Residue, then its C-alpha position, 0 to 999 in steps of 0.5 A: m551544578l554545571t558538572c551534574i547537569a551535563a553528566i545528566a544530558q550526556a547519559q540522556s544523550d547515551q540512551p537508545t533512541s526508539p527505532t523508527i520506519d518511514l514508508a510510502f504507499v502508492g494506489d493502483i499501478m496497472l503497468a498492462d496496456t500503454p503503460g506497458v507499451r511504454i516501458s517496452r520502449g525503455e521508458d520508466p513511468f515511476r521516475d518523477f516519484a524515484e526521489v520520493f522513494r529514495k529518501v524512505d525506508l519502505t515502498i508499497g504500491n498495489l500491483e493492479c495487473v497479473v504479471a504473467t505470459t499464460g493463462e486464458e483471459y476471465d470473463k470480465p469488462y477489464v482484464f490486465r495482463a502484464h509482460p514479465r519485464v515490468l518487472d524490473l521497474v517494479q523491483k528498482h523502485l518498490d519493496i512490497v506489492c499487494l496482490a489482494n485485488n479484481h485483477t491479479g486473477d484476470y488470467g486464472h490461476a495458472a498466471f497467478l502462480e507465475q506471477l508469484r514465481l516472477l516475484e520470488q525471483k526477483k526478490i520483490l516481496y508481496v503480501g495479500g496473495g499466495r499458493d492458498c488461503a492460508h499463504a495468502r493470508k500470511p502477514l508480510i513481516v518487516d524487521h527494521q531495526g528491531l521494529r517488527v511491521a507487519f503488513l496485510a491485503y484483502n480484496d472486498f470487491k468481485p470476483r470472489a472467485f478470485e479468492a485463494g482456496p485450501s489448495w489453490p491459489g489466490v488473494a485473501w478475502a475480507v471476510d470479517a472473522q478471518v480479517t480480525a483473526d489475522i491482525e490478531a495473530a500479527r501481534t500475538i504470535h508474529r510479535a508485531d509492533f505495528v500492524i497495517p492491513m491495506l484494503h482493496w475496497g469500495w464503490e468506484y468513483e463514490p466517497a467512502n461507504d458504510r461497508q468501508r467505515q464499519l470494516a476499518k472500525l473492526m480491524i482498529d478494534a482488533g488491533a490494527d494500527m493504521i489503515v490504508g485503501g485503494h480500488p475506486h479510482v478516486t482518493q476517498e476520505v482521511e480520518y482518525y478512529k480511536g487515535k489510529l489513521i484511515v486513509y480510505s483511498i489514495g487513488n490511482f498511481i499509474f494507470d491509463g484509460f480514464d478521463p481527465g478529472p478525479s481519477r487522474m489524480g492519486w496520493v503518495l502517502r508517506t508515514r512515519i512510525g514507531k512501536q504502536r504509534l503513528i509519529a507523522w504522515d502526509t501525502l503528495v499528490a500525483k497527477i496522471d497524463d493521458l499515457g498512465q503516468p504520474f507526475l508529482q505536483m509540489d502546489t497542490p494541497s493534500p491532507s497531512g498530519t503530525t501524531a495522531e493527536e492532531a487535527i488532519t490539515q491541508r498541506c503542498g509538496m515538501k513545505d514544513s514536512p517532516f519527510k525531507 
């Protein structure tokens, strides 16, 4: 009997394990203004989270500025253009940047195209923007040990003039029918095991609104497995819908110019995923100083969960976390 049990145990241990991937998502990264000046002096505003990023397979962030030297300033209250030197640090700390936001078009098509070229030269993957609308809407597929993850990204906040068109560059816009079609295509045409749309949406400094909730449910009904949002400069609610995680906003990450308060706090969302399932997730708190740099807060509670079937809890730092 013992021999039989040992044989069964050995056979089970010889079975291939299902692949998983650990991801870290960070919020708005604005590398012009004060953060850009600090980088020009040799400083690294990412440094307090370098070890967190090192321990995951991929780190994804929203690049809330255009990185270029060309272009004409768009007529709007705030415009952000960072020097190409910042991409050395982006390349060091991030694997994927999201371009679907309301600032990558701040200096027009010429600057946007320059940014695409610079990212490609640095071999930094990007999503949510492109040389035309088909390019901007195309999913970014990452194959990790046979696990295929599709990333999509859309902007849902003005100005819509930044939207990519049939023959001009820009960002992917959150048109409901197009978003659902892209999610379905990611699953059927691109054979993704896990689909993650990232949304730039909502009203600044406010909780999640009806538009966000409606679109989130629409995307999950279309086949999305998890949704990560940003833009409001504050963190927003976290919930499950049909067992799928929705984080409406992870807030700011590197950004100056905000008074002390909720806009000086963001989350780093860490997730472990397998084929069509969320295994575990948590958030780490980033507190942003006067100069726009985030610092890891190990004693500040923030949302976490194990599987999508269990309740959302609050946890501090690394305690009891599956991410070590």
